[in-house]
C-alpha positions in Angstrom: -61.8 -66.5 2.2 -59.2 -64.2 4.0 -56.1 -63.2 2.1 -53.2 -60.9 3.0 -52.3 -58.5 0.1 -49.2 -56.3 -0.8 -49.4 -53.7 -3.7 -46.2 -52.3 -5.0 -45.7 -49.4 -7.4 -46.9 -45.7 -7.3 -49.7 -46.5 -5.0 -49.2 -43.8 -2.2 -50.5 -40.3 -2.6 -52.7 -41.2 -5.4 -55.9 -42.0 -3.5 -55.4 -45.8 -3.6 -56.5 -46.5 0.0 -59.7 -44.5 -0.3 -60.5 -46.1 -3.6 -59.7 -49.5 -2.3 -62.1 -48.9 0.7 -64.9 -47.8 -1.7 -64.3 -50.8 -3.9 -64.3 -53.2 -0.9 -67.5 -51.9 0.5 -69.2 -52.1 -3.0 -68.3 -55.7 -3.2 -69.0 -56.6 0.6 -65.3 -57.4 1.2 -64.2 -56.7 4.9 -60.6 -56.1 6.3 -58.3 -53.2 6.1 -55.7 -51.3 4.3 -52.7 -49.2 5.3 -49.6 -47.6 3.7 -46.1 -49.1 4.5 -42.9 -47.0 4.9 -41.3 -48.7 1.9 -43.9 -47.1 -0.4 -46.2 -50.2 -0.8 -49.7 -50.7 0.3 -50.7 -53.7 2.5 -54.2 -55.0 3.1 -56.4 -57.8 4.3 -59.4 -58.8 2.3 -62.2 -61.1 3.7 -65.4 -62.3 2.1 -66.8 -64.6 -0.4 -64.1 -65.9 -2.8 -65.6 -64.1 -6.0 -65.8 -60.8 -4.1 -62.1 -61.2 -2.9 -60.9 -62.2 -6.4 -62.9 -59.2 -7.9 -61.3 -56.8 -5.4 -57.7 -58.4 -6.2 -58.4 -57.7 -9.9 -59.3 -54.2 -9.2 -56.1 -53.8 -7.0 -54.0 -54.8 -9.9 -55.2 -51.7 -11.8 -55.9 -49.2 -8.9 -57.4 -45.8 -9.2 -56.4 -43.8 -12.4 -53.3 -41.9 -10.9 -51.9 -45.2 -9.5 -49.2 -47.2 -11.4 -49.3 -50.7 -9.9 -46.2 -52.8 -10.6 -47.0 -55.9 -8.6 -49.8 -57.5 -6.3 -49.1 -60.4 -4.1 -51.6 -62.3 -2.2 -51.4 -65.2 0.1 -53.8 -66.8 2.6 -53.9 -64.8 5.8 -53.2 -67.6 8.2 -53.1 -65.6 11.3 -56.4 -64.0 10.4 -58.4 -67.2 9.6 -60.6 -67.2 12.8 -60.9 -63.3 13.0 -64.2 -61.8 11.5 -63.9 -58.2 10.3 -66.8 -56.0 10.6 -66.1 -53.5 7.8 -63.3 -52.1 5.6 -60.9 -49.8 7.7 -58.0 -47.4 6.6 -55.4 -48.0 9.3 -52.5 -45.7 10.1 -49.3 -46.2 8.2 -46.5 -48.5 9.4 
């Protein structure tokens, strides 16, 4: 299962990306995460459906300093054939 995720709220400057990377690795989810200029966080999660759903549930809460307002996910159609090796924190866009 591969999904494209957008997280909105107070999610930058609160350790969200590092915590998300840690949570993804614990669950065996591959993909990436990055900050967006609009203040949101963007990510791609790839893995077993239960693991991806568990990471989405975590993203709805985030780390303690975060205040998540909304999490949107949709199938990552452009990434269906791509296999990620780990979980990376990418430069902001």
